[in-house]
C-alpha positions in Angstrom: 0.4 0.2 -0.2 2.8 2.9 0.9 4.8 2.1 -2.7 1.2 2.5 -4.7 0.9 5.3 -2.0 4.1 6.7 -3.5 3.7 5.9 -7.2 0.1 7.9 -6.8 1.9 10.8 -5.5 4.5 10.6 -8.0 1.7 10.4 -10.6 -0.4 13.1 -9.5 2.5 15.5 -9.7 3.7 14.8 -12.7 -0.1 15.1 -14.0 0.1 18.4 -12.4 3.5 19.9 -14.1 1.9 18.3 -17.6 -1.5 20.5 -17.2 0.9 23.3 -16.0 3.2 23.1 -18.9 0.2 23.1 -21.3 -1.2 26.3 -20.1 2.1 27.9 -21.0 2.4 26.5 -24.0 -1.5 27.5 -25.0 -1.5 30.9 -23.4 0.8 33.3 -25.0 0.4 35.9 -22.9 2.0 33.3 -20.1 4.5 32.5 -22.6 5.8 36.1 -22.8 5.3 36.8 -18.9 7.6 33.7 -18.5 10.4 35.1 -20.8 9.8 32.8 -23.4 10.5 34.4 -26.8 6.9 34.5 -28.6 8.7 34.1 -31.6 10.2 30.6 -30.5 8.3 27.9 -32.7 5.2 27.1 -31.1 5.5 23.6 -32.8 8.4 22.8 -30.5 6.2 23.4 -27.7 3.3 21.3 -28.9 5.5 18.3 -29.8 7.2 18.8 -26.2 3.9 18.8 -24.6 3.4 15.6 -26.9 6.1 14.0 -25.5 4.8 14.9 -22.1 1.6 13.1 -22.7 3.6 10.3 -24.3 5.7 10.1 -20.6 3.0 10.4 -18.3 0.4 7.4 -20.3 3.6 5.0 -20.0 4.0 5.9 -16.2 0.4 5.4 -15.3 0.1 2.5 -17.5 3.3 0.8 -15.9 1.9 1.6 -12.8 -1.3 0.1 -13.5 0.6 -2.9 -14.8 2.7 -3.2 -11.4 -0.3 -2.4 -9.1 -2.8 -5.1 -10.6 -0.6 -7.8 -9.4 -1.2 -6.9 -5.8 -4.9 -8.2 -6.4 -3.5 -11.6 -7.2 -4.3 -14.7 -4.6 -1.4 -15.7 -2.8 0.6 -18.4 -4.8 -1.4 -17.5 -8.4 1.4 -16.5 -10.9 1.8 -13.4 -12.0 4.0 -11.6 -14.6 6.3 -11.0 -11.8 6.6 -14.2 -10.2 6.0 -16.6 -12.5 9.8 -17.6 -12.6 9.9 -18.7 -9.2 10.6 -22.5 -8.9 7.2 -23.0 -6.8 5.2 -20.9 -9.1 6.6 -22.7 -11.9 5.3 -26.1 -10.8 1.6 -24.7 -11.3 2.3 -23.5 -14.4 1.4 -25.7 -17.5 3.6 -27.7 -19.8 5.2 -25.6 -22.3 4.9 -22.4 -20.8 7.3 -19.9 -22.1 8.3 -18.1 -19.3 7.7 -14.4 -18.2 11.0 -13.0 -17.9 12.6 -10.7 -20.1 13.1 -12.4 -23.4 11.7 -15.8 -21.4 14.5 -15.9 -19.2 15.8 -14.4 -15.8 13.7 -11.3 -14.9 15.8 -8.4 -14.3 14.1 -7.7 -11.3 15.8 -9.0 -8.4 12.7 -9.1 -6.2 9.4 -7.8 -5.5 11.1 -5.3 -3.4 13.4 -4.4 -6.2 11.1 -1.2 -7.1 13.4 0.4 -9.5 13.9 -2.8 -11.6 10.5 -3.6 -11.1 9.5 0.1 -12.3 11.9 0.2 -15.9 10.3 -3.6 -16.6 7.1 -2.3 -16.0 7.3 1.3 -18.2 9.4 -1.3 -20.9 6.4 -3.3 -21.2 3.8 0.0 -21.0 5.8 1.8 -23.9 6.3 -1.4 -25.8 2.2 -1.7 -25.7 1.3 1.9 -26.1 3.6 2.2 -29.7 2.1 -1.3 -30.4 5.9 -2.5 -30.8 5.1 -5.4 -28.3 8.2 -7.6 -28.3 6.6 -10.3 -26.4 9.1 -10.8 -24.1 6.8 -9.8 -21.3 3.4 -11.0 -21.4 0.0 -11.7 -18.9 0.0 -14.6 -17.3 -3.3 -14.7 -15.3 -6.6 -13.8 -16.4 -6.3 -10.4 -14.6 -3.1 -9.4 -16.4 -5.2 -10.4 -19.8 -7.9 -7.7 -18.6 -5.5 -5.1 -17.7 -3.8 -5.9 -21.2 -6.6 -5.4 -23.2 -7.6 -2.0 -21.2 -3.8 -0.7 -21.8 -4.2 -1.7 -25.3 -6.9 0.2 -25.8 -5.6 3.0 -24.2 -2.4 2.7 -26.0 -3.9 2.8 -29.4 -6.0 5.8 -28.6 -3.1 7.7 -27.2 -0.8 6.7 -30.1 -3.0 7.6 -32.5 -3.7 11.1 -31.0 0.0 11.5 -30.9 0.8 10.6 -34.2 -2.3 12.9 -35.4 -0.7 15.7 -33.2 2.9 15.0 -35.2 1.1 14.7 -38.7 -1.0 18.2 -38.0 2.2 20.4 -36.7 4.3 18.9 -39.8 1.5 19.6 -42.3 1.8 23.4 -41.3 5.6 23.5 -41.3 5.9 24.6 -44.9 2.4 27.6 -45.1 3.2 28.8 -48.2 3.9 25.7 -49.9 0.2 24.4 -48.5 -1.4 27.7 -49.9 0.2 26.9 -53.5 -1.0 23.6 -53.8 -4.6 24.9 -52.3 -4.4 28.2 -54.8 -3.3 25.0 -57.8 -6.6 22.9 -56.5 -9.0 25.4 -56.7 -7.7 26.7 -60.3 -7.6 22.9 -61.4 -11.6 22.7 -60.4 -12.1 25.8 -62.0 -10.9 24.9 -65.2 -12.5 21.3 -64.6 -15.6 23.6 -64.5 -15.4 25.8 -67.1 -13.4 23.7 -69.5 
């Protein structure tokens, strides 16, 4: 419970900083009040904000992936403990393991918070970006349910970030965009009046 409280506090603080940064990005009068040059490309700030959203989403989903194992019944296999010998004996034949690459996990124990966090963050980023190496996977039904939720949320988050990047990139050459619009209008005019 203490770990969950600490992780929740870090998540809330990180989210508050991200919201503050978004307000700074979107309000030009605040940008000038903070001494940020108004000529500083807004695209850089928007891309930075997207990166922050990606990090926040990865952090929250990583915490969810780790904390859901707290609901496992004692002795039930989870992605954290399925390489332990007493748990291995309860798994079906042919189970490929759950450590990184199917081998030994990189964390040393359930109390190795740094190792568990980075393993969870690795899993969350692989899931959000739909790379999914497959070296860490759900072992229990609860983990499968959480994985489904994270995959759906990850797809939405990743689509929004990619859409934002595309919108920024399409606005990098406004004169080129205007030229192409003019040519399109000219072609339409010629076809109507030809």
